[in-house]
C-alpha positions in Angstrom: -11.5 -10.4 -16.4 -8.2 -11.6 -17.6 -7.2 -15.4 -16.9 -4.0 -15.4 -18.5 -2.9 -12.9 -16.5 -3.1 -15.5 -12.8 -1.8 -18.2 -14.8 1.7 -17.1 -14.7 3.8 -20.5 -14.7 6.4 -18.4 -12.7 5.2 -18.5 -9.1 8.1 -15.8 -8.2 5.5 -13.5 -10.6 2.9 -13.6 -8.0 5.1 -13.2 -4.7 6.7 -9.6 -6.2 3.5 -9.0 -7.1 1.9 -9.2 -3.6 4.8 -7.9 -1.7 4.9 -4.7 -4.3 0.3 -4.2 -3.4 1.1 -4.4 0.3 4.0 -2.1 0.5 2.0 0.3 -1.4 -1.1 -0.1 0.9 1.6 0.1 4.0 3.0 3.3 2.8 -0.5 4.5 1.8 -1.5 3.9 5.1 1.4 5.6 6.7 0.9 8.5 4.9 -2.5 8.9 5.9 -1.7 8.4 9.4 1.0 11.0 8.9 -1.5 13.8 7.4 -3.8 12.9 10.4 -1.1 13.3 13.4 0.3 16.8 11.4 -3.3 17.8 11.6 -3.6 16.9 14.9 -0.8 18.7 15.9 -1.9 21.6 14.2 -5.5 21.8 16.4 -3.3 21.7 19.8 -0.9 24.6 19.1 -4.3 27.2 18.1 
């Protein structure tokens, strides 16, 4: 594991990194929920 990556003297870099990771997780979660809802609606129509 590269320890130099996590020892950045700029704490803002960590904040941006974590916000990006959390945002990506939210987008992926919303995408999966949207797919489930769409599949559920198609099942009700038939």
